[in-house]
Biopython code that builds the backbone (N, CA, C, O; Angstrom):
import numpy as np
from Bio.PDB.StructureBuilder import StructureBuilder

atoms = [
    (1, "MET", "N", (-162.763, 139.954, -128.934)),
    (1, "MET", "CA", (-162.679, 138.816, -128.037)),
    (1, "MET", "C", (-163.767, 138.948, -126.966)),
    (1, "MET", "O", (-163.901, 139.989, -126.323)),
    (2, "LEU", "N", (-164.520, 137.899, -126.794)),
    (2, "LEU", "CA", (-165.650, 137.931, -125.879)),
    (2, "LEU", "C", (-165.233, 137.501, -124.477)),
    (2, "LEU", "O", (-164.556, 136.488, -124.301)),
    (3, "VAL", "N", (-165.643, 138.281, -123.489)),
    (3, "VAL", "CA", (-165.379, 137.943, -122.091)),
    (3, "VAL", "C", (-166.596, 137.183, -121.568)),
    (3, "VAL", "O", (-167.736, 137.603, -121.769)),
    (4, "LYS", "N", (-166.341, 136.058, -120.894)),
    (4, "LYS", "CA", (-167.442, 135.295, -120.297)),
    (4, "LYS", "C", (-167.738, 135.904, -118.934)),
    (4, "LYS", "O", (-166.880, 135.930, -118.052)),
    (5, "ASN", "N", (-168.972, 136.397, -118.774)),
    (5, "ASN", "CA", (-169.386, 136.996, -117.504)),
    (5, "ASN", "C", (-170.146, 135.984, -116.659)),
    (5, "ASN", "O", (-170.810, 135.087, -117.178)),
    (6, "ILE", "N", (-170.035, 136.148, -115.355)),
    (6, "ILE", "CA", (-170.804, 135.355, -114.408)),
    (6, "ILE", "C", (-171.389, 136.339, -113.418)),
    (6, "ILE", "O", (-170.717, 137.292, -113.022)),
    (7, "ASP", "N", (-172.648, 136.123, -113.004)),
    (7, "ASP", "CA", (-173.218, 137.072, -112.045)),
    (7, "ASP", "C", (-172.958, 136.606, -110.613)),
    (7, "ASP", "O", (-172.533, 135.474, -110.380)),
    (8, "SER", "N", (-173.219, 137.489, -109.674)),
    (8, "SER", "CA", (-172.898, 137.232, -108.263)),
    (8, "SER", "C", (-173.572, 135.981, -107.717)),
    (8, "SER", "O", (-172.940, 135.186, -107.023)),
    (9, "ASN", "N", (-174.847, 135.806, -108.027)),
    (9, "ASN", "CA", (-175.567, 134.649, -107.489)),
    (9, "ASN", "C", (-175.031, 133.343, -108.057)),
    (9, "ASN", "O", (-174.919, 132.347, -107.342)),
    (10, "GLU", "N", (-174.698, 133.352, -109.350)),
    (10, "GLU", "CA", (-174.139, 132.145, -109.959)),
    (10, "GLU", "C", (-172.767, 131.830, -109.352)),
    (10, "GLU", "O", (-172.456, 130.671, -109.078)),
    (11, "LEU", "N", (-171.952, 132.869, -109.145)),
    (11, "LEU", "CA", (-170.640, 132.663, -108.522)),
    (11, "LEU", "C", (-170.803, 132.102, -107.105)),
    (11, "LEU", "O", (-170.069, 131.196, -106.711)),
    (12, "ALA", "N", (-171.755, 132.632, -106.342)),
    (12, "ALA", "CA", (-171.992, 132.140, -104.980)),
    (12, "ALA", "C", (-172.298, 130.641, -105.015)),
    (12, "ALA", "O", (-171.846, 129.895, -104.147)),
    (13, "GLN", "N", (-173.065, 130.198, -106.019)),
    (13, "GLN", "CA", (-173.372, 128.769, -106.159)),
    (13, "GLN", "C", (-172.116, 127.990, -106.531)),
    (13, "GLN", "O", (-171.863, 126.921, -105.977)),
    (14, "TRP", "N", (-171.331, 128.517, -107.460)),
    (14, "TRP", "CA", (-170.087, 127.842, -107.868)),
    (14, "TRP", "C", (-169.158, 127.646, -106.672)),
    (14, "TRP", "O", (-168.514, 126.604, -106.545)),
    (15, "LEU", "N", (-169.092, 128.647, -105.799)),
    (15, "LEU", "CA", (-168.178, 128.579, -104.654)),
    (15, "LEU", "C", (-168.605, 127.519, -103.633)),
    (15, "LEU", "O", (-167.817, 127.130, -102.771)),
    (16, "GLU", "N", (-169.856, 127.056, -103.735)),
    (16, "GLU", "CA", (-170.351, 125.997, -102.850)),
    (16, "GLU", "C", (-170.073, 124.598, -103.414)),
    (16, "GLU", "O", (-170.242, 123.601, -102.712)),
    (17, "GLU", "N", (-169.647, 124.527, -104.677)),
    (17, "GLU", "CA", (-169.422, 123.230, -105.315)),
    (17, "GLU", "C", (-168.224, 122.512, -104.714)),
    (17, "GLU", "O", (-167.382, 123.116, -104.050)),
    (18, "GLU", "N", (-168.169, 121.198, -104.963)),
    (18, "GLU", "CA", (-167.079, 120.380, -104.434)),
    (18, "GLU", "C", (-165.721, 120.883, -104.927)),
    (18, "GLU", "O", (-164.753, 120.927, -104.168)),
    (19, "ILE", "N", (-165.662, 121.260, -106.207)),
    (19, "ILE", "CA", (-164.435, 121.848, -106.755)),
    (19, "ILE", "C", (-164.771, 123.267, -107.211)),
    (19, "ILE", "O", (-165.148, 123.488, -108.362)),
    (20, "PRO", "N", (-164.628, 124.235, -106.283)),
    (20, "PRO", "CA", (-164.982, 125.612, -106.642)),
    (20, "PRO", "C", (-163.939, 126.206, -107.587)),
    (20, "PRO", "O", (-162.812, 125.715, -107.662)),
    (21, "PRO", "N", (-164.314, 127.256, -108.301)),
    (21, "PRO", "CA", (-163.327, 127.923, -109.163)),
    (21, "PRO", "C", (-162.309, 128.675, -108.320)),
    (21, "PRO", "O", (-162.567, 128.990, -107.159)),
    (22, "LEU", "N", (-161.155, 128.961, -108.906)),
    (22, "LEU", "CA", (-160.185, 129.836, -108.264)),
    (22, "LEU", "C", (-160.710, 131.256, -108.435)),
    (22, "LEU", "O", (-161.023, 131.675, -109.549)),
    (23, "LEU", "N", (-160.805, 131.987, -107.346)),
    (23, "LEU", "CA", (-161.323, 133.345, -107.362)),
    (23, "LEU", "C", (-160.159, 134.308, -107.177)),
    (23, "LEU", "O", (-159.451, 134.245, -106.172)),
    (24, "ILE", "N", (-159.957, 135.201, -108.147)),
    (24, "ILE", "CA", (-158.815, 136.124, -108.107)),
    (24, "ILE", "C", (-159.298, 137.569, -108.083)),
    (24, "ILE", "O", (-160.097, 137.993, -108.918)),
    (25, "ASP", "N", (-158.787, 138.314, -107.100)),
    (25, "ASP", "CA", (-159.097, 139.736, -106.928)),
    (25, "ASP", "C", (-157.983, 140.536, -107.602)),
    (25, "ASP", "O", (-156.823, 140.436, -107.202)),
    (26, "VAL", "N", (-158.323, 141.327, -108.620)),
    (26, "VAL", "CA", (-157.295, 142.082, -109.354)),
    (26, "VAL", "C", (-157.212, 143.547, -108.913)),
    (26, "VAL", "O", (-156.572, 144.359, -109.580)),
    (27, "ARG", "N", (-157.859, 143.886, -107.791)),
    (27, "ARG", "CA", (-157.814, 145.272, -107.309)),
    (27, "ARG", "C", (-156.484, 145.566, -106.622)),
    (27, "ARG", "O", (-155.636, 144.684, -106.483)),
    (28, "THR", "N", (-156.312, 146.818, -106.194)),
    (28, "THR", "CA", (-155.093, 147.200, -105.477)),
    (28, "THR", "C", (-155.160, 146.663, -104.047)),
    (28, "THR", "O", (-156.254, 146.419, -103.538)),
    (29, "PRO", "N", (-154.015, 146.473, -103.391)),
    (29, "PRO", "CA", (-154.030, 146.014, -101.993)),
    (29, "PRO", "C", (-154.865, 146.916, -101.075)),
    (29, "PRO", "O", (-155.499, 146.431, -100.138)),
    (30, "GLN", "N", (-154.864, 148.229, -101.342)),
    (30, "GLN", "CA", (-155.649, 149.150, -100.516)),
    (30, "GLN", "C", (-157.145, 148.833, -100.638)),
    (30, "GLN", "O", (-157.870, 148.831, -99.643)),
    (31, "GLU", "N", (-157.594, 148.567, -101.864)),
    (31, "GLU", "CA", (-159.003, 148.223, -102.072)),
    (31, "GLU", "C", (-159.331, 146.881, -101.409)),
    (31, "GLU", "O", (-160.379, 146.728, -100.782)),
    (32, "MET", "N", (-158.424, 145.919, -101.555)),
    (32, "MET", "CA", (-158.653, 144.584, -100.991)),
    (32, "MET", "C", (-158.765, 144.636, -99.475)),
    (32, "MET", "O", (-159.526, 143.871, -98.882)),
    (33, "ALA", "N", (-158.004, 145.539, -98.837)),
    (33, "ALA", "CA", (-158.012, 145.632, -97.375)),
    (33, "ALA", "C", (-159.371, 146.100, -96.856)),
    (33, "ALA", "O", (-159.737, 145.787, -95.723)),
    (34, "GLN", "N", (-160.122, 146.842, -97.666)),
    (34, "GLN", "CA", (-161.437, 147.338, -97.241)),
    (34, "GLN", "C", (-162.445, 146.195, -97.181)),
    (34, "GLN", "O", (-163.145, 146.034, -96.182)),
    (35, "ALA", "N", (-162.520, 145.405, -98.245)),
    (35, "ALA", "CA", (-163.452, 144.270, -98.284)),
    (35, "ALA", "C", (-163.109, 143.395, -99.476)),
    (35, "ALA", "O", (-162.784, 143.889, -100.556)),
    (36, "SER", "N", (-163.186, 142.085, -99.262)),
    (36, "SER", "CA", (-162.925, 141.120, -100.326)),
    (36, "SER", "C", (-163.929, 139.989, -100.211)),
    (36, "SER", "O", (-164.574, 139.817, -99.176)),
    (37, "ILE", "N", (-164.053, 139.224, -101.278)),
    (37, "ILE", "CA", (-164.881, 138.033, -101.245)),
    (37, "ILE", "C", (-164.053, 136.942, -100.560)),
    (37, "ILE", "O", (-162.890, 136.744, -100.911)),
    (38, "PRO", "N", (-164.636, 136.234, -99.591)),
    (38, "PRO", "CA", (-163.863, 135.202, -98.876)),
    (38, "PRO", "C", (-163.216, 134.192, -99.818)),
    (38, "PRO", "O", (-163.769, 133.854, -100.865)),
    (39, "LYS", "N", (-162.045, 133.723, -99.430)),
    (39, "LYS", "CA", (-161.283, 132.684, -100.129)),
    (39, "LYS", "C", (-160.768, 133.112, -101.502)),
    (39, "LYS", "O", (-160.548, 132.273, -102.376)),
    (40, "CYS", "N", (-160.574, 134.425, -101.690)),
    (40, "CYS", "CA", (-160.032, 134.870, -102.975)),
    (40, "CYS", "C", (-158.509, 134.960, -102.889)),
    (40, "CYS", "O", (-157.928, 135.043, -101.807)),
    (41, "LYS", "N", (-157.889, 134.941, -104.058)),
    (41, "LYS", "CA", (-156.434, 135.087, -104.160)),
    (41, "LYS", "C", (-156.160, 136.512, -104.627)),
    (41, "LYS", "O", (-156.715, 136.937, -105.640)),
    (42, "PRO", "N", (-155.314, 137.267, -103.909)),
    (42, "PRO", "CA", (-154.984, 138.613, -104.370)),
    (42, "PRO", "C", (-153.950, 138.571, -105.496)),
    (42, "PRO", "O", (-152.883, 137.975, -105.352)),
    (43, "LEU", "N", (-154.278, 139.201, -106.598)),
    (43, "LEU", "CA", (-153.347, 139.261, -107.733)),
    (43, "LEU", "C", (-153.660, 140.541, -108.519)),
    (43, "LEU", "O", (-154.375, 140.500, -109.521)),
    (44, "PRO", "N", (-153.115, 141.688, -108.055)),
    (44, "PRO", "CA", (-153.435, 142.966, -108.705)),
    (44, "PRO", "C", (-153.176, 142.932, -110.209)),
    (44, "PRO", "O", (-152.205, 142.335, -110.674)),
    (45, "LEU", "N", (-154.057, 143.580, -110.951)),
    (45, "LEU", "CA", (-153.968, 143.598, -112.417)),
    (45, "LEU", "C", (-152.586, 144.034, -112.897)),
    (45, "LEU", "O", (-152.087, 143.528, -113.902)),
    (46, "SER", "N", (-151.970, 144.972, -112.180)),
    (46, "SER", "CA", (-150.667, 145.509, -112.605)),
    (46, "SER", "C", (-149.559, 144.455, -112.602)),
    (46, "SER", "O", (-148.585, 144.591, -113.343)),
    (47, "VAL", "N", (-149.689, 143.408, -111.783)),
    (47, "VAL", "CA", (-148.646, 142.378, -111.722)),
    (47, "VAL", "C", (-149.059, 141.073, -112.410)),
    (47, "VAL", "O", (-148.279, 140.122, -112.455)),
    (48, "LEU", "N", (-150.273, 141.028, -112.940)),
    (48, "LEU", "CA", (-150.763, 139.805, -113.579)),
    (48, "LEU", "C", (-149.818, 139.268, -114.665)),
    (48, "LEU", "O", (-149.543, 138.068, -114.674)),
    (49, "PRO", "N", (-149.308, 140.114, -115.585)),
    (49, "PRO", "CA", (-148.423, 139.566, -116.632)),
    (49, "PRO", "C", (-147.176, 138.859, -116.095)),
    (49, "PRO", "O", (-146.730, 137.872, -116.680)),
    (50, "VAL", "N", (-146.606, 139.355, -114.984)),
    (50, "VAL", "CA", (-145.392, 138.727, -114.451)),
    (50, "VAL", "C", (-145.693, 137.571, -113.493)),
    (50, "VAL", "O", (-144.790, 136.834, -113.096)),
    (51, "ARG", "N", (-146.968, 137.421, -113.126)),
    (51, "ARG", "CA", (-147.347, 136.313, -112.225)),
    (51, "ARG", "C", (-148.352, 135.371, -112.889)),
    (51, "ARG", "O", (-149.109, 134.672, -112.217)),
    (52, "LEU", "N", (-148.341, 135.370, -114.210)),
    (52, "LEU", "CA", (-149.278, 134.548, -114.985)),
    (52, "LEU", "C", (-149.193, 133.071, -114.614)),
    (52, "LEU", "O", (-150.188, 132.350, -114.690)),
    (53, "ASN", "N", (-147.999, 132.620, -114.209)),
    (53, "ASN", "CA", (-147.805, 131.212, -113.845)),
    (53, "ASN", "C", (-148.629, 130.808, -112.622)),
    (53, "ASN", "O", (-148.784, 129.617, -112.354)),
    (54, "GLU", "N", (-149.159, 131.782, -111.876)),
    (54, "GLU", "CA", (-149.975, 131.484, -110.697)),
    (54, "GLU", "C", (-151.435, 131.207, -111.061)),
    (54, "GLU", "O", (-152.237, 130.834, -110.204)),
    (55, "VAL", "N", (-151.772, 131.392, -112.341)),
    (55, "VAL", "CA", (-153.146, 131.170, -112.793)),
    (55, "VAL", "C", (-153.191, 129.843, -113.559)),
    (55, "VAL", "O", (-152.635, 129.745, -114.653)),
    (56, "PRO", "N", (-153.851, 128.817, -112.989)),
    (56, "PRO", "CA", (-153.884, 127.508, -113.645)),
    (56, "PRO", "C", (-154.720, 127.522, -114.928)),
    (56, "PRO", "O", (-155.797, 128.116, -114.975)),
    (57, "LYS", "N", (-154.203, 126.857, -115.971)),
    (57, "LYS", "CA", (-154.927, 126.796, -117.244)),
    (57, "LYS", "C", (-156.027, 125.742, -117.234)),
    (57, "LYS", "O", (-156.966, 125.823, -118.026)),
    (58, "ASN", "N", (-155.923, 124.756, -116.351)),
    (58, "ASN", "CA", (-156.851, 123.625, -116.392)),
    (58, "ASN", "C", (-157.965, 123.712, -115.358)),
    (58, "ASN", "O", (-158.626, 122.711, -115.080)),
    (59, "GLU", "N", (-158.186, 124.898, -114.780)),
    (59, "GLU", "CA", (-159.247, 125.098, -113.790)),
    (59, "GLU", "C", (-160.104, 126.287, -114.195)),
    (59, "GLU", "O", (-159.677, 127.148, -114.964)),
    (60, "ARG", "N", (-161.332, 126.319, -113.659)),
    (60, "ARG", "CA", (-162.160, 127.519, -113.835)),
    (60, "ARG", "C", (-161.568, 128.611, -112.958)),
    (60, "ARG", "O", (-161.244, 128.387, -111.792)),
    (61, "VAL", "N", (-161.434, 129.788, -113.536)),
    (61, "VAL", "CA", (-160.890, 130.934, -112.798)),
    (61, "VAL", "C", (-161.858, 132.101, -112.968)),
    (61, "VAL", "O", (-162.253, 132.438, -114.084)),
    (62, "VAL", "N", (-162.231, 132.709, -111.850)),
    (62, "VAL", "CA", (-163.112, 133.876, -111.882)),
    (62, "VAL", "C", (-162.328, 135.073, -111.359)),
    (62, "VAL", "O", (-161.756, 135.029, -110.270)),
    (63, "PHE", "N", (-162.309, 136.133, -112.147)),
    (63, "PHE", "CA", (-161.642, 137.379, -111.762)),
    (63, "PHE", "C", (-162.685, 138.389, -111.326)),
    (63, "PHE", "O", (-163.791, 138.427, -111.865)),
    (64, "TYR", "N", (-162.323, 139.215, -110.336)),
    (64, "TYR", "CA", (-163.222, 140.309, -109.973)),
    (64, "TYR", "C", (-162.425, 141.527, -109.557)),
    (64, "TYR", "O", (-161.260, 141.438, -109.170)),
    (65, "CYS", "N", (-163.097, 142.677, -109.648)),
    (65, "CYS", "CA", (-162.528, 143.946, -109.191)),
    (65, "CYS", "C", (-163.676, 144.733, -108.561)),
    (65, "CYS", "O", (-164.617, 144.134, -108.039)),
    (66, "ARG", "N", (-163.614, 146.036, -108.601)),
    (66, "ARG", "CA", (-164.652, 146.847, -107.967)),
    (66, "ARG", "C", (-165.957, 146.807, -108.770)),
    (66, "ARG", "O", (-167.030, 146.573, -108.213)),
    (67, "THR", "N", (-165.852, 147.040, -110.087)),
    (67, "THR", "CA", (-167.062, 147.123, -110.920)),
    (67, "THR", "C", (-167.115, 146.098, -112.054)),
    (67, "THR", "O", (-168.142, 145.975, -112.721)),
    (68, "GLY", "N", (-166.038, 145.370, -112.278)),
    (68, "GLY", "CA", (-166.011, 144.400, -113.371)),
    (68, "GLY", "C", (-165.200, 144.847, -114.570)),
    (68, "GLY", "O", (-165.051, 144.091, -115.530)),
    (69, "SER", "N", (-164.675, 146.060, -114.534)),
    (69, "SER", "CA", (-163.917, 146.594, -115.665)),
    (69, "SER", "C", (-162.493, 146.036, -115.728)),
    (69, "SER", "O", (-162.072, 145.516, -116.761)),
    (70, "ARG", "N", (-161.756, 146.144, -114.624)),
    (70, "ARG", "CA", (-160.379, 145.625, -114.604)),
    (70, "ARG", "C", (-160.358, 144.106, -114.721)),
    (70, "ARG", "O", (-159.471, 143.541, -115.361)),
    (71, "SER", "N", (-161.339, 143.442, -114.100)),
    (71, "SER", "CA", (-161.371, 141.979, -114.196)),
    (71, "SER", "C", (-161.697, 141.544, -115.628)),
    (71, "SER", "O", (-161.226, 140.498, -116.073)),
    (72, "ALA", "N", (-162.491, 142.327, -116.351)),
    (72, "ALA", "CA", (-162.750, 142.018, -117.768)),
    (72, "ALA", "C", (-161.449, 142.147, -118.564)),
    (72, "ALA", "O", (-161.187, 141.346, -119.462)),
    (73, "GLN", "N", (-160.629, 143.160, -118.234)),
    (73, "GLN", "CA", (-159.323, 143.312, -118.884)),
    (73, "GLN", "C", (-158.445, 142.092, -118.608)),
    (73, "GLN", "O", (-157.756, 141.599, -119.502)),
    (74, "ALA", "N", (-158.476, 141.611, -117.363)),
    (74, "ALA", "CA", (-157.692, 140.426, -116.988)),
    (74, "ALA", "C", (-158.154, 139.219, -117.808)),
    (74, "ALA", "O", (-157.328, 138.451, -118.301)),
    (75, "CYS", "N", (-159.455, 139.055, -117.952)),
    (75, "CYS", "CA", (-159.997, 137.936, -118.736)),
    (75, "CYS", "C", (-159.566, 138.024, -120.201)),
    (75, "CYS", "O", (-159.195, 137.019, -120.806)),
    (76, "MET", "N", (-159.619, 139.227, -120.761)),
    (76, "MET", "CA", (-159.194, 139.394, -122.159)),
    (76, "MET", "C", (-157.717, 139.071, -122.318)),
    (76, "MET", "O", (-157.322, 138.416, -123.283)),
    (77, "TYR", "N", (-156.906, 139.523, -121.380)),
    (77, "TYR", "CA", (-155.472, 139.254, -121.424)),
    (77, "TYR", "C", (-155.218, 137.747, -121.364)),
    (77, "TYR", "O", (-154.434, 137.218, -122.152)),
    (78, "LEU", "N", (-155.874, 137.060, -120.440)),
    (78, "LEU", "CA", (-155.685, 135.611, -120.307)),
    (78, "LEU", "C", (-156.169, 134.866, -121.540)),
    (78, "LEU", "O", (-155.551, 133.885, -121.954)),
    (79, "ALA", "N", (-157.263, 135.317, -122.128)),
    (79, "ALA", "CA", (-157.749, 134.684, -123.363)),
    (79, "ALA", "C", (-156.695, 134.813, -124.463)),
    (79, "ALA", "O", (-156.492, 133.884, -125.245)),
    (80, "GLN", "N", (-156.030, 135.958, -124.519)),
    (80, "GLN", "CA", (-154.950, 136.153, -125.507)),
    (80, "GLN", "C", (-153.779, 135.228, -125.226)),
    (80, "GLN", "O", (-153.021, 134.890, -126.134)),
    (81, "GLN", "N", (-153.626, 134.814, -123.964)),
    (81, "GLN", "CA", (-152.528, 133.910, -123.587)),
    (81, "GLN", "C", (-152.935, 132.436, -123.714)),
    (81, "GLN", "O", (-152.175, 131.549, -123.327)),
    (82, "GLY", "N", (-154.122, 132.177, -124.249)),
    (82, "GLY", "CA", (-154.547, 130.802, -124.477)),
    (82, "GLY", "C", (-155.421, 130.190, -123.393)),
    (82, "GLY", "O", (-155.689, 128.989, -123.421)),
    (83, "TYR", "N", (-155.864, 130.991, -122.448)),
    (83, "TYR", "CA", (-156.772, 130.494, -121.403)),
    (83, "TYR", "C", (-158.201, 130.532, -121.947)),
    (83, "TYR", "O", (-158.598, 131.508, -122.585)),
    (84, "ASP", "N", (-158.973, 129.473, -121.696)),
    (84, "ASP", "CA", (-160.363, 129.509, -122.173)),
    (84, "ASP", "C", (-161.381, 129.271, -121.065)),
    (84, "ASP", "O", (-162.583, 129.229, -121.330)),
    (85, "ASN", "N", (-160.916, 129.115, -119.825)),
    (85, "ASN", "CA", (-161.822, 128.823, -118.724)),
    (85, "ASN", "C", (-161.823, 129.957, -117.699)),
    (85, "ASN", "O", (-161.839, 129.723, -116.491)),
    (86, "VAL", "N", (-161.805, 131.200, -118.213)),
    (86, "VAL", "CA", (-161.768, 132.367, -117.333)),
    (86, "VAL", "C", (-163.083, 133.143, -117.418)),
    (86, "VAL", "O", (-163.688, 133.268, -118.483)),
    (87, "TYR", "N", (-163.499, 133.654, -116.275)),
    (87, "TYR", "CA", (-164.780, 134.344, -116.163)),
    (87, "TYR", "C", (-164.593, 135.662, -115.436)),
    (87, "TYR", "O", (-163.706, 135.812, -114.595)),
    (88, "ASN", "N", (-165.456, 136.620, -115.781)),
    (88, "ASN", "CA", (-165.454, 137.937, -115.161)),
    (88, "ASN", "C", (-166.692, 138.054, -114.281)),
    (88, "ASN", "O", (-167.806, 137.783, -114.730)),
    (89, "LEU", "N", (-166.498, 138.460, -113.023)),
    (89, "LEU", "CA", (-167.648, 138.693, -112.142)),
    (89, "LEU", "C", (-168.315, 139.989, -112.588)),
    (89, "LEU", "O", (-167.792, 141.081, -112.363)),
    (90, "TYR", "N", (-169.465, 139.855, -113.215)),
    (90, "TYR", "CA", (-170.191, 141.002, -113.757)),
    (90, "TYR", "C", (-170.626, 141.934, -112.627)),
    (90, "TYR", "O", (-171.269, 141.507, -111.668)),
    (91, "GLY", "N", (-170.266, 143.209, -112.754)),
    (91, "GLY", "CA", (-170.627, 144.192, -111.732)),
    (91, "GLY", "C", (-169.674, 144.223, -110.543)),
    (91, "GLY", "O", (-169.817, 145.056, -109.649)),
    (92, "GLY", "N", (-168.697, 143.311, -110.535)),
    (92, "GLY", "CA", (-167.653, 143.311, -109.519)),
    (92, "GLY", "C", (-168.155, 143.123, -108.096)),
    (92, "GLY", "O", (-169.261, 142.638, -107.854)),
    (93, "ILE", "N", (-167.293, 143.529, -107.161)),
    (93, "ILE", "CA", (-167.606, 143.347, -105.743)),
    (93, "ILE", "C", (-168.758, 144.257, -105.320)),
    (93, "ILE", "O", (-169.430, 143.980, -104.326)),
    (94, "ILE", "N", (-168.991, 145.329, -106.057)),
    (94, "ILE", "CA", (-170.124, 146.218, -105.738)),
    (94, "ILE", "C", (-171.431, 145.454, -105.909)),
    (94, "ILE", "O", (-172.307, 145.511, -105.045)),
    (95, "ASN", "N", (-171.560, 144.737, -107.027)),
    (95, "ASN", "CA", (-172.763, 143.945, -107.277)),
    (95, "ASN", "C", (-172.876, 142.804, -106.264)),
    (95, "ASN", "O", (-173.966, 142.504, -105.776)),
    (96, "TRP", "N", (-171.748, 142.177, -105.955)),
    (96, "TRP", "CA", (-171.700, 141.093, -104.969)),
    (96, "TRP", "C", (-172.269, 141.592, -103.628)),
    (96, "TRP", "O", (-173.116, 140.938, -103.020)),
    (97, "ALA", "N", (-171.787, 142.763, -103.183)),
    (97, "ALA", "CA", (-172.234, 143.335, -101.901)),
    (97, "ALA", "C", (-173.711, 143.719, -101.961)),
    (97, "ALA", "O", (-174.444, 143.521, -100.992)),
    (98, "ARG", "N", (-174.152, 144.271, -103.102)),
    (98, "ARG", "CA", (-175.567, 144.653, -103.261)),
    (98, "ARG", "C", (-176.493, 143.454, -103.114)),
    (98, "ARG", "O", (-177.634, 143.592, -102.672)),
    (99, "ASN", "N", (-175.999, 142.276, -103.486)),
    (99, "ASN", "CA", (-176.784, 141.050, -103.381)),
    (99, "ASN", "C", (-176.703, 140.442, -101.976)),
    (99, "ASN", "O", (-177.249, 139.366, -101.731)),
    (100, "GLY", "N", (-176.020, 141.135, -101.053)),
    (100, "GLY", "CA", (-175.957, 140.677, -99.672)),
    (100, "GLY", "C", (-175.066, 139.461, -99.468)),
    (100, "GLY", "O", (-175.236, 138.724, -98.496)),
    (101, "LEU", "N", (-174.114, 139.244, -100.377)),
    (101, "LEU", "CA", (-173.226, 138.087, -100.288)),
    (101, "LEU", "C", (-172.049, 138.410, -99.365)),
    (101, "LEU", "O", (-171.742, 139.581, -99.142)),
    (102, "PRO", "N", (-171.382, 137.369, -98.824)),
    (102, "PRO", "CA", (-170.372, 137.607, -97.770)),
    (102, "PRO", "C", (-169.142, 138.381, -98.227)),
    (102, "PRO", "O", (-168.650, 138.216, -99.343)),
    (103, "LEU", "N", (-168.671, 139.222, -97.334)),
    (103, "LEU", "CA", (-167.451, 140.007, -97.539)),
    (103, "LEU", "C", (-166.592, 139.879, -96.288)),
    (103, "LEU", "O", (-167.093, 139.635, -95.190)),
    (104, "GLU", "N", (-165.292, 140.049, -96.479)),
    (104, "GLU", "CA", (-164.381, 140.080, -95.334)),
    (104, "GLU", "C", (-163.180, 140.938, -95.723)),
    (104, "GLU", "O", (-162.862, 141.050, -96.907)),
    (105, "PRO", "N", (-162.508, 141.546, -94.744)),
    (105, "PRO", "CA", (-161.307, 142.305, -95.089)),
    (105, "PRO", "C", (-160.183, 141.325, -95.502)),
    (105, "PRO", "O", (-160.051, 140.245, -94.926)),
    (106, "MET", "N", (-159.404, 141.709, -96.477)),
    (106, "MET", "CA", (-158.261, 140.885, -96.910)),
    (106, "MET", "C", (-157.160, 141.047, -95.883)),
    (106, "MET", "O", (-156.824, 142.167, -95.498)),
    (107, "VAL", "N", (-156.602, 139.948, -95.442)),
    (107, "VAL", "CA", (-155.491, 139.988, -94.506)),
    (107, "VAL", "C", (-154.226, 139.573, -95.247)),
    (107, "VAL", "O", (-154.147, 138.465, -95.779)),
    (108, "PHE", "N", (-153.243, 140.460, -95.282)),
    (108, "PHE", "CA", (-151.991, 140.175, -95.972)),
    (108, "PHE", "C", (-150.978, 139.636, -94.978)),
    (108, "PHE", "O", (-150.788, 140.197, -93.899)),
    (109, "ASN", "N", (-150.328, 138.538, -95.355)),
    (109, "ASN", "CA", (-149.337, 137.914, -94.451)),
    (109, "ASN", "C", (-148.034, 138.660, -94.499)),
    (109, "ASN", "O", (-147.083, 138.287, -93.811)),
]
sb = StructureBuilder()
sb.init_structure("model")
sb.init_model(0)
sb.init_chain("A")
sb.init_seg("    ")
for serial, (resi, resn, name, xyz) in enumerate(atoms, 1):
    if name == "N":
        sb.init_residue(resn, " ", resi, " ")
    sb.init_atom(name, np.array(xyz, "f"), 0.0, 1.0, " ", f" {name:<3s}", serial, name[0])
structure = sb.get_structure()
């Protein structure tokens, strides 16, 4: 099963669009507290199967993690569940930060 990758610069452009994709962070809460991409939804990979209903099937969804490995797993899992509009942020938040793109600490309510 092929994972659709998107690079940091392309994602930055998508996030500027009128209807941006849903951005989901699959890292642990501890990792998210250090730095996250603005306007992302926290959904750790470990709870994804039980919270699948929170991921819309009719929208573009981009998953990311630290390096792109866990988010690729999330994309493969969703593809197995019938999702076809899911993307993996290639290189994860590390690549995003290397490109000088915005970061902010995740604030949990």
